[in-house]
N, CA, C and O atoms as a CHARMM CRD file, in Angstrom:
* protein
*
  380
    1    1 MET  N      4.64900  -7.30800  17.64800 PROA 1      0.00000
    2    1 MET  CA     5.40100  -6.21000  18.22700 PROA 1      0.00000
    3    1 MET  C      6.37600  -5.62200  17.20700 PROA 1      0.00000
    4    1 MET  O      6.54600  -4.40500  17.12500 PROA 1      0.00000
    5    2 VAL  N      7.01500  -6.50500  16.43100 PROA 2      0.00000
    6    2 VAL  CA     7.96300  -6.03200  15.41400 PROA 2      0.00000
    7    2 VAL  C      7.22700  -5.22000  14.35300 PROA 2      0.00000
    8    2 VAL  O      7.73200  -4.19800  13.88900 PROA 2      0.00000
    9    3 LEU  N      6.02800  -5.67800  13.96700 PROA 3      0.00000
   10    3 LEU  CA     5.25900  -4.96300  12.96300 PROA 3      0.00000
   11    3 LEU  C      4.91800  -3.55800  13.43300 PROA 3      0.00000
   12    3 LEU  O      5.02900  -2.60200  12.66500 PROA 3      0.00000
   13    4 LEU  N      4.50300  -3.42400  14.69200 PROA 4      0.00000
   14    4 LEU  CA     4.15700  -2.10400  15.20700 PROA 4      0.00000
   15    4 LEU  C      5.36500  -1.18900  15.27500 PROA 4      0.00000
   16    4 LEU  O      5.25600   0.00000  14.97700 PROA 4      0.00000
   17    5 SER  N      6.51700  -1.72600  15.66200 PROA 5      0.00000
   18    5 SER  CA     7.70600  -0.88300  15.72700 PROA 5      0.00000
   19    5 SER  C      8.15900  -0.46000  14.33400 PROA 5      0.00000
   20    5 SER  O      8.65300   0.65200  14.15100 PROA 5      0.00000
   21    6 SER  N      7.99000  -1.35300  13.34100 PROA 6      0.00000
   22    6 SER  CA     8.37400  -0.96800  11.98800 PROA 6      0.00000
   23    6 SER  C      7.38100   0.04400  11.40800 PROA 6      0.00000
   24    6 SER  O      7.76500   0.92600  10.64100 PROA 6      0.00000
   25    7 MET  N      6.09700  -0.08900  11.78000 PROA 7      0.00000
   26    7 MET  CA     5.11900   0.91000  11.34700 PROA 7      0.00000
   27    7 MET  C      5.44900   2.26200  11.96800 PROA 7      0.00000
   28    7 MET  O      5.35300   3.29600  11.30700 PROA 7      0.00000
   29    8 HSD  N      5.83400   2.24900  13.23100 PROA 8      0.00000
   30    8 HSD  CA     6.21200   3.47900  13.93400 PROA 8      0.00000
   31    8 HSD  C      7.42800   4.11300  13.27000 PROA 8      0.00000
   32    8 HSD  O      7.47800   5.32900  13.08300 PROA 8      0.00000
   33    9 ALA  N      8.40200   3.29100  12.91700 PROA 9      0.00000
   34    9 ALA  CA     9.61500   3.80100  12.26600 PROA 9      0.00000
   35    9 ALA  C      9.28400   4.41900  10.90900 PROA 9      0.00000
   36    9 ALA  O      9.83000   5.46300  10.55200 PROA 9      0.00000
   37   10 ARG  N      8.39400   3.78000  10.15500 PROA 10     0.00000
   38   10 ARG  CA     8.00400   4.33900   8.85600 PROA 10     0.00000
   39   10 ARG  C      7.26000   5.66400   9.03900 PROA 10     0.00000
   40   10 ARG  O      7.53700   6.63800   8.34000 PROA 10     0.00000
   41   11 TRP  N      6.32700   5.69500   9.97000 PROA 11     0.00000
   42   11 TRP  CA     5.49500   6.87400  10.16400 PROA 11     0.00000
   43   11 TRP  C      6.31400   8.08600  10.60500 PROA 11     0.00000
   44   11 TRP  O      6.02500   9.21500  10.21000 PROA 11     0.00000
   45   12 HSD  N      7.32800   7.84600  11.41900 PROA 12     0.00000
   46   12 HSD  CA     8.12300   8.95000  11.95900 PROA 12     0.00000
   47   12 HSD  C      9.39300   9.23200  11.15300 PROA 12     0.00000
   48   12 HSD  O     10.24100  10.01100  11.59000 PROA 12     0.00000
   49   13 GLY  N      9.53000   8.61300   9.99200 PROA 13     0.00000
   50   13 GLY  CA    10.63900   8.92800   9.10500 PROA 13     0.00000
   51   13 GLY  C     11.96200   8.31100   9.49800 PROA 13     0.00000
   52   13 GLY  O     13.01000   8.79800   9.07300 PROA 13     0.00000
   53   14 HSD  N     11.95100   7.24700  10.30200 PROA 14     0.00000
   54   14 HSD  CA    13.20000   6.59400  10.70200 PROA 14     0.00000
   55   14 HSD  C     13.65900   5.55100   9.69400 PROA 14     0.00000
   56   14 HSD  O     14.80000   5.09300   9.75500 PROA 14     0.00000
   57   15 THR  N     12.78800   5.17000   8.77100 PROA 15     0.00000
   58   15 THR  CA    13.15400   4.24600   7.70700 PROA 15     0.00000
   59   15 THR  C     13.73700   5.07200   6.56400 PROA 15     0.00000
   60   15 THR  O     13.15400   6.09100   6.19700 PROA 15     0.00000
   61   16 PRO  N     14.86700   4.66500   5.99200 PROA 16     0.00000
   62   16 PRO  CA    15.42600   5.43000   4.87600 PROA 16     0.00000
   63   16 PRO  C     14.40400   5.56400   3.73900 PROA 16     0.00000
   64   16 PRO  O     13.68400   4.61600   3.42600 PROA 16     0.00000
   65   17 LEU  N     14.35400   6.73100   3.14000 PROA 17     0.00000
   66   17 LEU  CA    13.38500   7.00000   2.07600 PROA 17     0.00000
   67   17 LEU  C     13.52500   6.01700   0.91700 PROA 17     0.00000
   68   17 LEU  O     12.52200   5.60900   0.33300 PROA 17     0.00000
   69   18 VAL  N     14.73500   5.63900   0.58300 PROA 18     0.00000
   70   18 VAL  CA    14.95800   4.69300  -0.51600 PROA 18     0.00000
   71   18 VAL  C     14.26500   3.36600  -0.21700 PROA 18     0.00000
   72   18 VAL  O     13.61400   2.80200  -1.09600 PROA 18     0.00000
   73   19 HSD  N     14.39500   2.86300   1.00300 PROA 19     0.00000
   74   19 HSD  CA    13.73800   1.60900   1.37900 PROA 19     0.00000
   75   19 HSD  C     12.23100   1.77800   1.44400 PROA 19     0.00000
   76   19 HSD  O     11.47500   0.91900   0.99200 PROA 19     0.00000
   77   20 LEU  N     11.80900   2.89100   2.00900 PROA 20     0.00000
   78   20 LEU  CA    10.37800   3.14700   2.15100 PROA 20     0.00000
   79   20 LEU  C      9.71300   3.22100   0.78700 PROA 20     0.00000
   80   20 LEU  O      8.65200   2.62700   0.59800 PROA 20     0.00000
   81   21 PHE  N     10.29000   3.91600  -0.15200 PROA 21     0.00000
   82   21 PHE  CA     9.67600   4.10000  -1.46800 PROA 21     0.00000
   83   21 PHE  C      9.78000   2.84000  -2.32200 PROA 21     0.00000
   84   21 PHE  O      8.76400   2.32000  -2.78200 PROA 21     0.00000
   85   22 TRP  N     10.99000   2.35000  -2.53800 PROA 22     0.00000
   86   22 TRP  CA    11.19000   1.25400  -3.48500 PROA 22     0.00000
   87   22 TRP  C     10.78900  -0.09600  -2.91700 PROA 22     0.00000
   88   22 TRP  O     10.08000  -0.85800  -3.57600 PROA 22     0.00000
   89   23 ARG  N     11.22800  -0.40100  -1.71300 PROA 23     0.00000
   90   23 ARG  CA    10.94900  -1.71800  -1.14800 PROA 23     0.00000
   91   23 ARG  C      9.53400  -1.80800  -0.58900 PROA 23     0.00000
   92   23 ARG  O      8.77000  -2.69900  -0.95900 PROA 23     0.00000
   93   24 ASP  N      9.18700  -0.87700   0.30800 PROA 24     0.00000
   94   24 ASP  CA     7.90600  -0.98000   1.01000 PROA 24     0.00000
   95   24 ASP  C      6.72800  -0.59000   0.12800 PROA 24     0.00000
   96   24 ASP  O      5.75900  -1.34100   0.01600 PROA 24     0.00000
   97   25 LEU  N      6.80600   0.57400  -0.49500 PROA 25     0.00000
   98   25 LEU  CA     5.68300   1.06900  -1.29200 PROA 25     0.00000
   99   25 LEU  C      5.55200   0.31200  -2.61300 PROA 25     0.00000
  100   25 LEU  O      4.52500  -0.31500  -2.87300 PROA 25     0.00000
  101   26 LEU  N      6.58200   0.37100  -3.43700 PROA 26     0.00000
  102   26 LEU  CA     6.45900  -0.20700  -4.77100 PROA 26     0.00000
  103   26 LEU  C      6.50500  -1.73400  -4.77600 PROA 26     0.00000
  104   26 LEU  O      5.69900  -2.36300  -5.46300 PROA 26     0.00000
  105   27 ALA  N      7.41400  -2.33800  -4.03800 PROA 27     0.00000
  106   27 ALA  CA     7.52400  -3.80200  -4.07800 PROA 27     0.00000
  107   27 ALA  C      6.46600  -4.47700  -3.20900 PROA 27     0.00000
  108   27 ALA  O      5.58600  -5.16400  -3.72800 PROA 27     0.00000
  109   28 TRP  N      6.54300  -4.28600  -1.89300 PROA 28     0.00000
  110   28 TRP  CA     5.61800  -4.97400  -0.99400 PROA 28     0.00000
  111   28 TRP  C      4.19300  -4.45900  -1.13300 PROA 28     0.00000
  112   28 TRP  O      3.24500  -5.24300  -1.08800 PROA 28     0.00000
  113   29 GLY  N      4.03100  -3.15600  -1.30100 PROA 29     0.00000
  114   29 GLY  CA     2.68600  -2.60300  -1.46500 PROA 29     0.00000
  115   29 GLY  C      2.01000  -3.11500  -2.72600 PROA 29     0.00000
  116   29 GLY  O      0.82400  -3.44500  -2.71000 PROA 29     0.00000
  117   30 SER  N      2.76100  -3.18200  -3.81300 PROA 30     0.00000
  118   30 SER  CA     2.19600  -3.69600  -5.06300 PROA 30     0.00000
  119   30 SER  C      1.87900  -5.18200  -4.95700 PROA 30     0.00000
  120   30 SER  O      0.85100  -5.64200  -5.45200 PROA 30     0.00000
  121   31 LEU  N      2.76300  -5.92400  -4.31200 PROA 31     0.00000
  122   31 LEU  CA     2.52400  -7.35800  -4.12800 PROA 31     0.00000
  123   31 LEU  C      1.26500  -7.59500  -3.28500 PROA 31     0.00000
  124   31 LEU  O      0.43000  -8.42900  -3.63600 PROA 31     0.00000
  125   32 PHE  N      1.13300  -6.87200  -2.18800 PROA 32     0.00000
  126   32 PHE  CA    -0.03800  -7.02000  -1.32600 PROA 32     0.00000
  127   32 PHE  C     -1.31200  -6.59200  -2.05400 PROA 32     0.00000
  128   32 PHE  O     -2.34800  -7.24800  -1.94900 PROA 32     0.00000
  129   33 ASN  N     -1.22400  -5.49700  -2.78400 PROA 33     0.00000
  130   33 ASN  CA    -2.37300  -5.02000  -3.54300 PROA 33     0.00000
  131   33 ASN  C     -2.78900  -6.04900  -4.59400 PROA 33     0.00000
  132   33 ASN  O     -3.97600  -6.34000  -4.74100 PROA 33     0.00000
  133   34 GLY  N     -1.82800  -6.59400  -5.31600 PROA 34     0.00000
  134   34 GLY  CA    -2.12900  -7.61800  -6.31400 PROA 34     0.00000
  135   34 GLY  C     -2.73100  -8.87100  -5.69800 PROA 34     0.00000
  136   34 GLY  O     -3.63100  -9.47900  -6.27600 PROA 34     0.00000
  137   35 LEU  N     -2.24100  -9.25400  -4.54000 PROA 35     0.00000
  138   35 LEU  CA    -2.78400 -10.41700  -3.85000 PROA 35     0.00000
  139   35 LEU  C     -4.24200 -10.19300  -3.44600 PROA 35     0.00000
  140   35 LEU  O     -5.07400 -11.08700  -3.60300 PROA 35     0.00000
  141   36 MET  N     -4.54900  -9.01500  -2.93200 PROA 36     0.00000
  142   36 MET  CA    -5.92300  -8.72700  -2.52400 PROA 36     0.00000
  143   36 MET  C     -6.85900  -8.65400  -3.73400 PROA 36     0.00000
  144   36 MET  O     -8.01100  -9.08100  -3.65000 PROA 36     0.00000
  145   37 VAL  N     -6.37600  -8.11900  -4.84800 PROA 37     0.00000
  146   37 VAL  CA    -7.17500  -8.09500  -6.07400 PROA 37     0.00000
  147   37 VAL  C     -7.44400  -9.53100  -6.53200 PROA 37     0.00000
  148   37 VAL  O     -8.57500  -9.87200  -6.88000 PROA 37     0.00000
  149   38 PHE  N     -6.41500 -10.35900  -6.53300 PROA 38     0.00000
  150   38 PHE  CA    -6.55700 -11.74600  -6.96100 PROA 38     0.00000
  151   38 PHE  C     -7.53900 -12.51100  -6.07000 PROA 38     0.00000
  152   38 PHE  O     -8.42500 -13.20000  -6.57500 PROA 38     0.00000
  153   39 VAL  N     -7.38700 -12.39300  -4.76300 PROA 39     0.00000
  154   39 VAL  CA    -8.28300 -13.10200  -3.84300 PROA 39     0.00000
  155   39 VAL  C     -9.71100 -12.59300  -3.99400 PROA 39     0.00000
  156   39 VAL  O    -10.65500 -13.38300  -3.98900 PROA 39     0.00000
  157   40 GLY  N     -9.87400 -11.28400  -4.12700 PROA 40     0.00000
  158   40 GLY  CA   -11.21000 -10.72900  -4.32600 PROA 40     0.00000
  159   40 GLY  C    -11.86300 -11.24600  -5.59900 PROA 40     0.00000
  160   40 GLY  O    -13.04900 -11.57700  -5.60300 PROA 40     0.00000
  161   41 LEU  N    -11.09600 -11.31600  -6.67300 PROA 41     0.00000
  162   41 LEU  CA   -11.63000 -11.84500  -7.93600 PROA 41     0.00000
  163   41 LEU  C    -11.94800 -13.33300  -7.84300 PROA 41     0.00000
  164   41 LEU  O    -12.93800 -13.79200  -8.41100 PROA 41     0.00000
  165   42 MET  N    -11.12000 -14.08300  -7.13600 PROA 42     0.00000
  166   42 MET  CA   -11.39000 -15.51100  -6.97200 PROA 42     0.00000
  167   42 MET  C    -12.66300 -15.72300  -6.14800 PROA 42     0.00000
  168   42 MET  O    -13.45800 -16.61300  -6.45000 PROA 42     0.00000
  169   43 LEU  N    -12.85200 -14.92000  -5.12600 PROA 43     0.00000
  170   43 LEU  CA   -14.08400 -15.03100  -4.33700 PROA 43     0.00000
  171   43 LEU  C    -15.30300 -14.69700  -5.18600 PROA 43     0.00000
  172   43 LEU  O    -16.33600 -15.36100  -5.09900 PROA 43     0.00000
  173   44 TYR  N    -15.17000 -13.66700  -6.00100 PROA 44     0.00000
  174   44 TYR  CA   -16.27800 -13.29000  -6.87900 PROA 44     0.00000
  175   44 TYR  C    -16.56800 -14.39600  -7.89300 PROA 44     0.00000
  176   44 TYR  O    -17.72700 -14.68700  -8.18900 PROA 44     0.00000
  177   45 ALA  N    -15.50800 -15.01000  -8.42300 PROA 45     0.00000
  178   45 ALA  CA   -15.68400 -16.09200  -9.38800 PROA 45     0.00000
  179   45 ALA  C    -16.31700 -17.32700  -8.74300 PROA 45     0.00000
  180   45 ALA  O    -17.00900 -18.09200  -9.41600 PROA 45     0.00000
  181   46 LYS  N    -16.08500 -17.52100  -7.45500 PROA 46     0.00000
  182   46 LYS  CA   -16.67300 -18.64900  -6.73300 PROA 46     0.00000
  183   46 LYS  C    -18.09500 -18.34900  -6.25700 PROA 46     0.00000
  184   46 LYS  O    -18.68200 -19.12000  -5.49800 PROA 46     0.00000
  185   47 ARG  N    -18.63500 -17.22400  -6.71100 PROA 47     0.00000
  186   47 ARG  CA   -20.00600 -16.82100  -6.38800 PROA 47     0.00000
  187   47 ARG  C    -20.21100 -16.51800  -4.89900 PROA 47     0.00000
  188   47 ARG  O    -21.31100 -16.67600  -4.36800 PROA 47     0.00000
  189   48 VAL  N    -19.14200 -16.08300  -4.23900 PROA 48     0.00000
  190   48 VAL  CA   -19.26700 -15.60300  -2.86800 PROA 48     0.00000
  191   48 VAL  C    -19.99000 -14.26700  -2.92000 PROA 48     0.00000
  192   48 VAL  O    -19.95800 -13.58100  -3.94200 PROA 48     0.00000
  193   49 ASP  N    -20.63100 -13.89900  -1.84100 PROA 49     0.00000
  194   49 ASP  CA   -21.35800 -12.63400  -1.78600 PROA 49     0.00000
  195   49 ASP  C    -20.45600 -11.49800  -2.30600 PROA 49     0.00000
  196   49 ASP  O    -19.33400 -11.33800  -1.82600 PROA 49     0.00000
  197   50 PRO  N    -20.93300 -10.71900  -3.26900 PROA 50     0.00000
  198   50 PRO  CA   -20.09800  -9.64600  -3.83500 PROA 50     0.00000
  199   50 PRO  C    -19.61100  -8.63600  -2.79600 PROA 50     0.00000
  200   50 PRO  O    -18.54400  -8.04600  -2.97000 PROA 50     0.00000
  201   51 VAL  N    -20.35900  -8.43000  -1.73700 PROA 51     0.00000
  202   51 VAL  CA   -19.92300  -7.50900  -0.68600 PROA 51     0.00000
  203   51 VAL  C    -18.65800  -8.04500  -0.01500 PROA 51     0.00000
  204   51 VAL  O    -17.74600  -7.27700   0.29000 PROA 51     0.00000
  205   52 VAL  N    -18.60100  -9.34000   0.21300 PROA 52     0.00000
  206   52 VAL  CA   -17.40800  -9.95700   0.80600 PROA 52     0.00000
  207   52 VAL  C    -16.23500  -9.86200  -0.16600 PROA 52     0.00000
  208   52 VAL  O    -15.12100  -9.53400   0.24100 PROA 52     0.00000
  209   53 ALA  N    -16.47100 -10.14200  -1.42800 PROA 53     0.00000
  210   53 ALA  CA   -15.40200 -10.06300  -2.42800 PROA 53     0.00000
  211   53 ALA  C    -14.85700  -8.64500  -2.52600 PROA 53     0.00000
  212   53 ALA  O    -13.64200  -8.45800  -2.59300 PROA 53     0.00000
  213   54 TRP  N    -15.73000  -7.64600  -2.53700 PROA 54     0.00000
  214   54 TRP  CA   -15.28400  -6.25000  -2.57900 PROA 54     0.00000
  215   54 TRP  C    -14.56100  -5.86900  -1.29100 PROA 54     0.00000
  216   54 TRP  O    -13.59100  -5.11200  -1.31600 PROA 54     0.00000
  217   55 GLY  N    -15.03500  -6.39500  -0.17300 PROA 55     0.00000
  218   55 GLY  CA   -14.36700  -6.11800   1.10100 PROA 55     0.00000
  219   55 GLY  C    -12.94100  -6.62300   1.12600 PROA 55     0.00000
  220   55 GLY  O    -12.03900  -5.93000   1.59600 PROA 55     0.00000
  221   56 VAL  N    -12.73300  -7.83600   0.61700 PROA 56     0.00000
  222   56 VAL  CA   -11.38000  -8.38900   0.53400 PROA 56     0.00000
  223   56 VAL  C    -10.54600  -7.56400  -0.43400 PROA 56     0.00000
  224   56 VAL  O     -9.38600  -7.25700  -0.16000 PROA 56     0.00000
  225   57 HSD  N    -11.13200  -7.21300  -1.55000 PROA 57     0.00000
  226   57 HSD  CA   -10.42900  -6.39100  -2.54700 PROA 57     0.00000
  227   57 HSD  C     -9.97200  -5.06500  -1.93900 PROA 57     0.00000
  228   57 HSD  O     -8.87200  -4.59500  -2.22800 PROA 57     0.00000
  229   58 LEU  N    -10.80200  -4.47200  -1.11100 PROA 58     0.00000
  230   58 LEU  CA   -10.49400  -3.15500  -0.53700 PROA 58     0.00000
  231   58 LEU  C     -9.62600  -3.22200   0.71600 PROA 58     0.00000
  232   58 LEU  O     -9.27800  -2.18100   1.27200 PROA 58     0.00000
  233   59 LEU  N     -9.26900  -4.42100   1.17200 PROA 59     0.00000
  234   59 LEU  CA    -8.40300  -4.53400   2.34600 PROA 59     0.00000
  235   59 LEU  C     -7.03900  -3.88300   2.12400 PROA 59     0.00000
  236   59 LEU  O     -6.39100  -3.46600   3.08400 PROA 59     0.00000
  237   60 ALA  N     -6.61000  -3.79500   0.90400 PROA 60     0.00000
  238   60 ALA  CA    -5.30300  -3.19900   0.61200 PROA 60     0.00000
  239   60 ALA  C     -5.32700  -1.67700   0.72900 PROA 60     0.00000
  240   60 ALA  O     -4.27300  -1.06000   0.88200 PROA 60     0.00000
  241   61 LEU  N     -6.48900  -1.06700   0.66200 PROA 61     0.00000
  242   61 LEU  CA    -6.56000   0.40000   0.66100 PROA 61     0.00000
  243   61 LEU  C     -5.93900   1.04400   1.90300 PROA 61     0.00000
  244   61 LEU  O     -5.16900   1.99300   1.75000 PROA 61     0.00000
  245   62 PRO  N     -6.23000   0.58100   3.12600 PROA 62     0.00000
  246   62 PRO  CA    -5.57600   1.21200   4.28600 PROA 62     0.00000
  247   62 PRO  C     -4.05500   1.07300   4.25500 PROA 62     0.00000
  248   62 PRO  O     -3.34300   1.99300   4.65700 PROA 62     0.00000
  249   63 VAL  N     -3.55800  -0.05600   3.78700 PROA 63     0.00000
  250   63 VAL  CA    -2.10600  -0.25700   3.68700 PROA 63     0.00000
  251   63 VAL  C     -1.52600   0.71200   2.66200 PROA 63     0.00000
  252   63 VAL  O     -0.49400   1.33800   2.90600 PROA 63     0.00000
  253   64 ASN  N     -2.18900   0.83400   1.52000 PROA 64     0.00000
  254   64 ASN  CA    -1.73700   1.75600   0.47200 PROA 64     0.00000
  255   64 ASN  C     -1.70700   3.19200   0.98400 PROA 64     0.00000
  256   64 ASN  O     -0.72300   3.90400   0.78600 PROA 64     0.00000
  257   65 LEU  N     -2.77000   3.61100   1.63400 PROA 65     0.00000
  258   65 LEU  CA    -2.83900   4.98200   2.15400 PROA 65     0.00000
  259   65 LEU  C     -1.76700   5.22600   3.21400 PROA 65     0.00000
  260   65 LEU  O     -1.16100   6.29600   3.25400 PROA 65     0.00000
  261   66 PHE  N     -1.53700   4.23800   4.06700 PROA 66     0.00000
  262   66 PHE  CA    -0.49700   4.37100   5.09800 PROA 66     0.00000
  263   66 PHE  C      0.87800   4.55200   4.46400 PROA 66     0.00000
  264   66 PHE  O      1.62900   5.44300   4.86200 PROA 66     0.00000
  265   67 LEU  N      1.21300   3.72000   3.48900 PROA 67     0.00000
  266   67 LEU  CA     2.53800   3.80500   2.86800 PROA 67     0.00000
  267   67 LEU  C      2.73300   5.12200   2.11900 PROA 67     0.00000
  268   67 LEU  O      3.80700   5.72100   2.17700 PROA 67     0.00000
  269   68 VAL  N      1.69900   5.56500   1.42300 PROA 68     0.00000
  270   68 VAL  CA     1.80300   6.85000   0.71100 PROA 68     0.00000
  271   68 VAL  C      1.95700   7.99700   1.71000 PROA 68     0.00000
  272   68 VAL  O      2.75900   8.90600   1.49400 PROA 68     0.00000
  273   69 ALA  N      1.19900   7.95700   2.78900 PROA 69     0.00000
  274   69 ALA  CA     1.32200   8.99900   3.81700 PROA 69     0.00000
  275   69 ALA  C      2.71500   8.99300   4.43900 PROA 69     0.00000
  276   69 ALA  O      3.26300  10.05400   4.73700 PROA 69     0.00000
  277   70 CYS  N      3.29300   7.81100   4.63600 PROA 70     0.00000
  278   70 CYS  CA     4.64700   7.73200   5.18800 PROA 70     0.00000
  279   70 CYS  C      5.66700   8.36200   4.25100 PROA 70     0.00000
  280   70 CYS  O      6.57800   9.05700   4.69900 PROA 70     0.00000
  281   71 VAL  N      5.51800   8.12300   2.96300 PROA 71     0.00000
  282   71 VAL  CA     6.43600   8.74800   2.00100 PROA 71     0.00000
  283   71 VAL  C      6.26700  10.26100   2.03600 PROA 71     0.00000
  284   71 VAL  O      7.25700  10.99100   2.05500 PROA 71     0.00000
  285   72 TRP  N      5.03100  10.74000   2.04600 PROA 72     0.00000
  286   72 TRP  CA     4.79400  12.18200   2.04500 PROA 72     0.00000
  287   72 TRP  C      5.30500  12.84900   3.32300 PROA 72     0.00000
  288   72 TRP  O      5.76500  13.99000   3.28200 PROA 72     0.00000
  289   73 ARG  N      5.22700  12.14900   4.45400 PROA 73     0.00000
  290   73 ARG  CA     5.66200  12.72300   5.73300 PROA 73     0.00000
  291   73 ARG  C      7.17500  12.65100   5.93800 PROA 73     0.00000
  292   73 ARG  O      7.71700  13.34700   6.79700 PROA 73     0.00000
  293   74 HSD  N      7.85200  11.81900   5.15900 PROA 74     0.00000
  294   74 HSD  CA     9.28200  11.59200   5.37200 PROA 74     0.00000
  295   74 HSD  C     10.04500  12.90200   5.23800 PROA 74     0.00000
  296   74 HSD  O      9.83000  13.65100   4.28500 PROA 74     0.00000
  297   75 PRO  N     10.94000  13.18400   6.19100 PROA 75     0.00000
  298   75 PRO  CA    11.67700  14.45800   6.14400 PROA 75     0.00000
  299   75 PRO  C     12.54700  14.62600   4.90300 PROA 75     0.00000
  300   75 PRO  O     12.80400  15.75500   4.48600 PROA 75     0.00000
  301   76 ALA  N     13.00500  13.53400   4.30800 PROA 76     0.00000
  302   76 ALA  CA    13.86600  13.62600   3.12600 PROA 76     0.00000
  303   76 ALA  C     13.08900  13.50400   1.82300 PROA 76     0.00000
  304   76 ALA  O     13.68700  13.47000   0.74800 PROA 76     0.00000
  305   77 ALA  N     11.76900  13.43900   1.90800 PROA 77     0.00000
  306   77 ALA  CA    10.95700  13.23700   0.69900 PROA 77     0.00000
  307   77 ALA  C     11.09600  14.43100  -0.23800 PROA 77     0.00000
  308   77 ALA  O     10.89600  15.58000   0.15500 PROA 77     0.00000
  309   78 GLN  N     11.43600  14.13400  -1.46600 PROA 78     0.00000
  310   78 GLN  CA    11.55100  15.15700  -2.49600 PROA 78     0.00000
  311   78 GLN  C     10.35800  15.02800  -3.43100 PROA 78     0.00000
  312   78 GLN  O      9.51800  14.14300  -3.26900 PROA 78     0.00000
  313   79 THR  N     10.29400  15.90500  -4.39300 PROA 79     0.00000
  314   79 THR  CA     9.15600  15.93800  -5.31100 PROA 79     0.00000
  315   79 THR  C      8.97800  14.61800  -6.04400 PROA 79     0.00000
  316   79 THR  O      7.85000  14.15900  -6.22100 PROA 79     0.00000
  317   80 TRP  N     10.07700  13.99800  -6.47400 PROA 80     0.00000
  318   80 TRP  CA     9.97100  12.73500  -7.22000 PROA 80     0.00000
  319   80 TRP  C      9.31700  11.65100  -6.37800 PROA 80     0.00000
  320   80 TRP  O      8.52200  10.86600  -6.89500 PROA 80     0.00000
  321   81 ALA  N      9.63800  11.59600  -5.08600 PROA 81     0.00000
  322   81 ALA  CA     9.07400  10.55900  -4.21800 PROA 81     0.00000
  323   81 ALA  C      7.59100  10.81000  -3.97700 PROA 81     0.00000
  324   81 ALA  O      6.78400   9.88100  -4.01300 PROA 81     0.00000
  325   82 LYS  N      7.23700  12.05900  -3.73500 PROA 82     0.00000
  326   82 LYS  CA     5.82600  12.38000  -3.49300 PROA 82     0.00000
  327   82 LYS  C      4.99100  12.15700  -4.74600 PROA 82     0.00000
  328   82 LYS  O      3.88600  11.61800  -4.67100 PROA 82     0.00000
  329   83 ALA  N      5.51200  12.56800  -5.89300 PROA 83     0.00000
  330   83 ALA  CA     4.78500  12.37600  -7.14700 PROA 83     0.00000
  331   83 ALA  C      4.67800  10.89000  -7.48600 PROA 83     0.00000
  332   83 ALA  O      3.63400  10.42800  -7.94500 PROA 83     0.00000
  333   84 GLY  N      5.74200  10.15700  -7.26300 PROA 84     0.00000
  334   84 GLY  CA     5.71800   8.72200  -7.52900 PROA 84     0.00000
  335   84 GLY  C      4.74100   7.99200  -6.62400 PROA 84     0.00000
  336   84 GLY  O      4.04000   7.08400  -7.06900 PROA 84     0.00000
  337   85 ALA  N      4.69200   8.38200  -5.35900 PROA 85     0.00000
  338   85 ALA  CA     3.75900   7.75800  -4.41600 PROA 85     0.00000
  339   85 ALA  C      2.32300   8.08200  -4.79700 PROA 85     0.00000
  340   85 ALA  O      1.45000   7.21700  -4.72700 PROA 85     0.00000
  341   86 ALA  N      2.07500   9.31500  -5.19800 PROA 86     0.00000
  342   86 ALA  CA     0.71400   9.69900  -5.60300 PROA 86     0.00000
  343   86 ALA  C      0.30300   8.97100  -6.88200 PROA 86     0.00000
  344   86 ALA  O     -0.84100   8.53300  -7.00500 PROA 86     0.00000
  345   87 ALA  N      1.21600   8.84000  -7.82300 PROA 87     0.00000
  346   87 ALA  CA     0.90900   8.12200  -9.06100 PROA 87     0.00000
  347   87 ALA  C      0.66500   6.63900  -8.78400 PROA 87     0.00000
  348   87 ALA  O     -0.23700   6.03400  -9.36300 PROA 87     0.00000
  349   88 TRP  N      1.47500   6.05700  -7.89500 PROA 88     0.00000
  350   88 TRP  CA     1.28600   4.64700  -7.53900 PROA 88     0.00000
  351   88 TRP  C     -0.08800   4.44600  -6.87700 PROA 88     0.00000
  352   88 TRP  O     -0.78900   3.47900  -7.17300 PROA 88     0.00000
  353   89 LEU  N     -0.45800   5.35700  -5.99200 PROA 89     0.00000
  354   89 LEU  CA    -1.76400   5.23600  -5.33400 PROA 89     0.00000
  355   89 LEU  C     -2.90100   5.34600  -6.35700 PROA 89     0.00000
  356   89 LEU  O     -3.88400   4.60900  -6.27700 PROA 89     0.00000
  357   90 ALA  N     -2.76400   6.26100  -7.31000 PROA 90     0.00000
  358   90 ALA  CA    -3.78900   6.39600  -8.35400 PROA 90     0.00000
  359   90 ALA  C     -3.89600   5.10400  -9.16100 PROA 90     0.00000
  360   90 ALA  O     -5.00000   4.67500  -9.49400 PROA 90     0.00000
  361   91 LEU  N     -2.77800   4.49100  -9.47300 PROA 91     0.00000
  362   91 LEU  CA    -2.79900   3.22500 -10.22200 PROA 91     0.00000
  363   91 LEU  C     -3.43100   2.09900  -9.41000 PROA 91     0.00000
  364   91 LEU  O     -4.17400   1.28600  -9.96000 PROA 91     0.00000
  365   92 THR  N     -3.15000   2.04000  -8.12600 PROA 92     0.00000
  366   92 THR  CA    -3.74500   0.98900  -7.30500 PROA 92     0.00000
  367   92 THR  C     -5.24500   1.19600  -7.14200 PROA 92     0.00000
  368   92 THR  O     -5.98800   0.22800  -6.98400 PROA 92     0.00000
  369   93 LEU  N     -5.68900   2.42100  -7.17800 PROA 93     0.00000
  370   93 LEU  CA    -7.13500   2.66500  -7.07800 PROA 93     0.00000
  371   93 LEU  C     -7.85500   2.25200  -8.35900 PROA 93     0.00000
  372   93 LEU  O     -9.01900   1.85600  -8.31700 PROA 93     0.00000
  373   94 VAL  N     -7.17100   2.34200  -9.48500 PROA 94     0.00000
  374   94 VAL  CA    -7.76800   1.93200 -10.75700 PROA 94     0.00000
  375   94 VAL  C     -7.87100   0.41300 -10.83900 PROA 94     0.00000
  376   94 VAL  O     -8.86000  -0.13600 -11.32600 PROA 94     0.00000
  377   95 VAL  N     -6.82700  -0.25000 -10.35100 PROA 95     0.00000
  378   95 VAL  CA    -6.80500  -1.71300 -10.37100 PROA 95     0.00000
  379   95 VAL  C     -7.67500  -2.17900  -9.24400 PROA 95     0.00000
  380   95 VAL  O     -7.82800  -3.38300  -9.03900 PROA 95     0.00000
């Protein structure tokens, strides 16, 4: 229930932009993305079906897209935040 209310707060711009960008997007989003990359690579190294390994690797994509969309929708979002979120998303897609 807490997770859904915090997702709602992020989506509707009730979370301060500073927290949304630096803490949620860059810190937690990067940590989650790195974890999914690591687990996906470990599964691949253990000779698990590559489709499963890629599926685990791509689990971070919906979270990444959600966080970037929240930054873009935020009423206080300025050019630096939108550009930073787009650049971060591009980097996560490369990794």
